[in-house]
N, C-alpha and C positions, 0 to 999 in steps of 0.2 A: 407571511411564513412564508419561506422559499421552501420549493419542493422542485426535485429531479422531473425535468421533462421528460415525459412517459417515452419510450423507445419503441422501432420499429417492431412490430408484431412478426413474427415467421407465420406460413400460411400449412405448412407439412405436421403431419404424424405427432407420435405424442407427445413428444415437448413442447413441441407449440402448441398442443394442446393446452399444455401445462401453463405455458405462457398466456392463453388467451384466456382461463379459468382467473389466473390471477389479475386480468386486465377487466374482467368482465363489471355491468354496469352495476350498481344498487337494486334498480330495478328488475335486471332477468336474477339479481343473487335470492331479491324476498320471495322472486316468482316459484325458484328452485328450490328453496326453503319449503315452502307450502308442501309441495308436491315430493317433500322428501322425507323419510323415516329417520333418517338419523339428527344424532342433538348436536354435530360438529358439524356445520355447513359454513359456507362465505360469511352467511349473515350474522349468525353465530360465535361466528372466532371473535378475535382479538381485533378488531378494526386498527389499531395503529399497526401490526402487522400487516394488514392487506395495504397500509397505505404506505409501505416500505416499497422504497427501491432501489437496486442495485446494479447499477449501467455495466458494472465489470465483468458480471458473469448473467446479464440479462439477453434479451433476445437476439443477437449476432452470435454470440460465444452457443447458445441454445442448436441455433441452427449450424453454427460449425459444428456442431456435435454428429446431429443429423447426415452433413453432407463425409463427414468421417467414415462414420457407418458403413453409407452408400457405398463407399472408396470399396472398404473393405470385402463388402458383396459381389459391389459390380466394379473391379478395376478398369481404368480407361472408360467410366462412364461419366466422367466429367471434364472439364477443358483442362483440369489442371491435377496433380498426382497424387499431393498430400495437401491438408491441411496447414497452416501458418499461422500457430497461435498468438500474433502480439498484442492481445487484449490486456492480458496481464503478466508482472512481474516475476514471472515461475523460472527462473534460470535454468533449472535441470531438466525442465519439458525439455528447454531446448538445446538440452545436451553441454552445459556447461559444468563441467568435470569436478564432481566432488570433493575437496582438501581432502587430501589424505592421511593426514594427522589426524582429523576430527575425523574421519571415519575406521582409522586404527583402533580409535580410542572407544569409541562407540561399540567394533564387534567384541573388543575382548573385556568389556561390561556385559554384553548383552549374553554372550557364551563365559562363562566365568570357570570353567575346567579348562581353558586355557592358559588360565594363572596357578593352575593349582602343582601342588610342587610335582607330580607325577608325570606333567606335559610341559612346563617353564622350559626346559630346556630346546622342545622342539621349540616351540613361543619363539624363543628367542633367533632363533632363523628365521623366522618369519615377523618378526615385527623389532624396530629399534627399544631401545632402553626406556625413551622416553616415553612412548607412545605406551609402553608397560607399565613403568611406575607412575605417569597421569590415571590410568586406568585403576589402577593399585591405591591411588592417592579420592580418587572419585567414590570406590567403591567403599571406602573406610567413612565419608562421609553420611552415606545410606545403608551403615549398619552392612555392608557387601550385600544390599538387599535392592538391586534398582530397578525393582518391579513393586517396591513397596512405595508407599504414600511418605512425601517427603512432610516441613512445616508446610506452612500454609502460605506464609510471604516464601517460601522456596528455602534451597540450602544455606545454612548462613554463612559456610567458607566460602561460597559461590558469591553470595551477597556482598562479601568483604572483597572478593574481587574484582566485583563491578566497582565499587567505590575507590577503590587503586587506580582501575582505569579512568573514573571521570577524573580522580585528583590530576593523574601522566597527563591525561589529556589537555586537561585546563589552566592546571597550577592551582586552583584553592580545594579546600578542602572539601570528603563528601563522608557521609555517614552512611554503613552498610546499616543502619536503623530506618533510615529515612526512604530504604530500596526495596521494592518486593517484585518479585521474578514473577511473569506471566506467561501464558501458551499464547504467543505471538504479543506483537504491540499490540491487534487489533481486539483483545482481551482486556487490554492495560487500558485503552482509550476507553470501550465502550464501561470499566469498571466508573473509572472517575468520572463518566458523562452520567452513570448512574446516579451517584452519590451527588454531581452538582442539582441534578434539575426534579426539584421540589411540588413543582404545579404545572399546568400546562401553559402557564405566561411565563413561565423562564425561557432567556432565550441565549444563544452562544452566539458570537460573532464568526464566521467562517470563510475561509479566501473562494475568491469564484475567481477563477475551477478551483476546483477543490475536491480530491478524494474520496468518492459516495460511503466512504465509512460515516462521515459526518453526519450527513442528512439522514441516513438511514437510522443511524443509530439514536440520531435526534427525533426520528417522526415515531419510531418503536415506544420510544419514552414519550412523546405525544407533546413534546417542546417546540421551540419555535428557532428556526436555522435564519440565522441572522448573515444576509451576504455581504462584502467586503470586498471590491475588484482590485485583483493583481493588474498590473500597470503593463499589457504586451509590448508596448511602444519603448519602454524603459528597462528591457529583460524580463520582463517578470517580477517587479520590484514594488513593494507596498508606496501608497500613497498617503501619507499623513492626513491629507483633507478627505481621501474617502474614507480613512477608519473614521475618523470625526462627523462626518457627513452617515455614517450609518450607521454609528451608537448614537448621536441622537436623533434622526429618522424613528429611529425604533423604541428609545424612551417616550417620543414624544405620543406615541401609539401607548401607551404604558407598558410597553414589554419591562419585565424584571429581564436584565443582560449583567449576566454574572460571570460570563468567560470571554474567551478570545483564544479560537485557536490558530494555529500559525505550523506550515507543512512545509519545512527548509532541511535540506536540497525539496524541492516542489515536484509533485504529484497533481497534477500531469503534466506540470508545465515545462523540469528541468532547469528552472532556474535556480541561483542561490544569493541565497539575501546576503547584503554587505554588513559589517558590523556596527555601522553609525545607524543602517535601516533596523538591525534586532535594537541598539540601543532606542532609537527613537518607540519602538513598540512596549517596550517595557516600561519606560519613563511614563508610557500615555495608559497602558493596562494599570499601572501602580497612581497615576495619577484620578484613573476610573473606577478603582476598584474593582478591576477584572481578574479573575483567574486567568493564567495564562497557560496554554495548553502548547507543549511545543513537540510538533512531531518529527522526529529527525533520525529516523530509521535509514535513509541516503547517507549519512556523514560521511562514509569513506567511498561514495563515488560522487566525487567532484573530478572536473575534466578540464580544469583552466587555473591559471595562476592568478586573476584579476580577483574573483569571489571565494577565496580559502573557505572552508567550514570553519564558523565559530558559534558554539552551542550557547542556547539562551541560558544555559548556568553559567558560564562564565563572563557574560555580561551580566548577568542579575549578581554575581559576585564582585565584579571592577566597581559598580556603581554601589553598590551596597545597600541593593535596592530591599525594600520590605514586601515587594512582590508575590503572591503566590503562583509558584510555578510546579508544572510536572511532567517534564522533560522523557520523552520515549523512546528505544531502541527493540535492535529487531536483529535475530538470525536468519531472516530472508533477504535480508537485501547486502549491500556490500559487497563483498566477494565471498562471504560465507554462501551466501545461494538455498540454506538451508531451510524453503519455506513451507514442509511438509512436516518440519521436526517440529513447528510450534514453540520457537523459545524469543521471549524478549525481556524486556524489564522498563519498571518506570522508577522517577527517584521525584521523589514529594520536597519540595523546598519552602520553609516561610509557613508548613500546613499545622494549622492547631492541633494539640495535641489530641482533643479527643477528638477530631475529625481522622486522625491515623487510627485510633480505636476503630472507628466505624469502618475504615477501610479494611483492618485485620479483620473484623466480622465477615466484609464480603467475601475476602478470600478464604473464610475458613468453610461459607458456603458450596465453594468448588473443591474444599478439600486441599489442593497439592496443585502447583503446576506442573504440566506434563514434565518427566524425570530425564527423558533422554533429550528435550529441548534443553535443559537447565544445565545439561552439562556441554551443551553445543554453545552454550552462555558464555559458559568457562570457558572453553577453547579459542573464543573469540575475544576476549577480556584478558585473558591469558596466552596470546599461543606460545609457540617455542620461539629460546631466545638462540640468542648467538652462543655458539657453545656448543649446545641442545644439536641429541642426534639428528633430530628431523627438520631444523630448524633451515636450513638449504631451499631443502626439497620445499617446505611450506612458503617460504619466501619465493621460489620461484614460480609456485605455483597461484600465488597471490597476485604478483606483477605482472604474469600472464593472461590472467583476467581481466585486469585492471587496464593491462595497453590495449587489450583484443578491445574492451568497452568503448574506451577512447576513441580506435581508430573507428569502432562502426557508429558511434553518436557523430561523429565527425562526418562520415562520407552519409549516413541518410538523414543530415542535416543540407549537404551540399545536393543529394539529390532532388529531394523535394521543393527546395529554392530555384533550382532550376528546371522545372516542370510548370507550364503555364495555368494563372488563376489559382498561383499556391508561393505562400511564404513562413520561414518557417525562423523563427530563434535557435542560434546554436543550443545545445543541454550542457548547462554549465554544472549539472549534477545531474543526480537520482539516473533510473532507467528508461528516460521517453522525452519524445516530441511530441509536440500540440501545435501541431501546424494547422495555419487559418486558409481556406477553402474561399474561392468567391465561387460561388456557387452562381450558373447561368439561370437567369430571371426566370426560363420556360422550365426548368428543371424543379425550383422553385413551386412556382404556379402546381405541377405535376404533381409535389408529392402531399399540397396543400391541399388539392383534390383529394386525394385518399385518406386525407386525414392522418399524415405522416410527417413527423419531424425531417426537415431537408436533409440534415448531417447523419440522419439515423438511415434513411431510407439510400443516400450516396455508400455509406458505409454494406449495409445490407447488399447494393450489386456488387461493392467492389470482392464482397465473400464469395459472393455468387458466379463471379467471373474468373477470379484468380487462387480460393483458396486460403487469401488470406482475412484474419480477424483482427479488427479492429474496434473502438470504443469510439462513438459517437460526442463531439462536443458537447452536446447535450446534456448528456450523463453525468458529467463533472459542472454542468453553467457554465456560462459564457457570455459576453455582453450582448445585450439586446441586436439583432441582426447580423451578427455575425457567426460564422459556421467554421468548427474546427475536427479533428479527430486526432485521441491518442492513440499511437503506437510507438509501443517496444522496440529498443536495438541487440535484441538479445539473438532473434535466428544466429546459424554458427556460419561463424566468421567464411566459412571457405562457401558456406553457399547463399553469401550476402548478397550477390552482384546476382542471383537467380532470382534472389527475394526482390530485389531493387528493380529490375528490369518486368517482371511480372506487375508488379507497382505501376509502372512507369506506362507500359503499356493502354494498362486499363482504364489512367487518368487521362493521357492525352485521348483515347477513343471515345470518352465520357464528355469533354470538355467539346472534341468538335462534332460529336453526336447533337447536344445540347444548346451549341450555339448557331447551328446551322437550321435549328429547329423554327 
């Protein structure tokens, strides 16, 4: 079974103590449990939770928070003035401006007195008419109570808007009854994996490198993660031969492989699959009777004309395939960037009706998705149209964010490729680059002597020297013997040169130091 490799342990203060506890050996846990009077201990807790690892918020981000606190208490005490969090795709944390229309509608829904007859004249001076109308309409969906529970699958009218969005995107019908709104795409993925896994022998094929949500959730469910490798030399496309190898090896071991997860555009790679590659995957899953999980949250983050986004739903429809498909989308990425509002959805295609009933039951246990997240999904799939009062501003804001991301992606890839011992595919999509680092042997030996992953130690040293927080490739999985890290290209454009210079100075000095060692 594939497990995420351990990340470097920080060596200071409270968050680091937490991380050390998470990594404590079984022997130590047994000793501590014997001495403890507590019922709930590391030994008695659910062992699947103890096994989980999530590198995106692992040891390096924990250390980054410690350094951030130190800078607040002791300004000037470190060789940098701020922490630059490139470890996670969290655009607004790095000053991406929220979309005005979305926030106007949210404000009106939250403080409904602004829509009352006695205040509406003043409100019209502050808000455009289409934002007022959208807020009233959305409130009517929830009986004018935005703080109340909605239907478990989400507001029916918003699900209908999602279906229309999918139809317009793909040119094929979509049914709102097959759509479930969720509190972010992560919750949707977890729910589907939950219903797929019936025993510890169930396996799910996952791409390597992959987003750690998949390995973490499978570890939590005590299931098997079956790796297949993306081809770095081919801009992170999938290899049919490697898919076949991965599946046949797992089944030869007696693993009940039931599903295949695909992240497109790719996280952490930034790659975007060609339509013929997607068709190959669909045929493979249909032939091998695998449920297909299509993580498509970066579908509007496309920076190349050669690899346009094509949804798995569109290809399944074109091929008239019977493959069972779940596809996922979110408000956290794209130009929306509303990560903290936790809004998303999944569409279920060719799924057994009895399973749809079981999925409804799972959704009901959580009562309903986040209501403001649902409303943000509505804006994402049903934005202002030409002729609406907010259309021109909305389009300018979307275009400005997109063009800036495209420039930053290209600039950072160029910077990485200009450095010694480093190579990087350009981002075709998403919010990340995944450069490959040729670490000096002296450093690899030093890291192994310390019991640490070389790329994790490299990233920790980068943080300590520059304040830049990235995620080591070992947290996502990588071809054995190679080393990478994932960095977002989300730092503000006016500070981008400063960010690149800080990284360049660290890396050049690092390579020079260990090459001479």
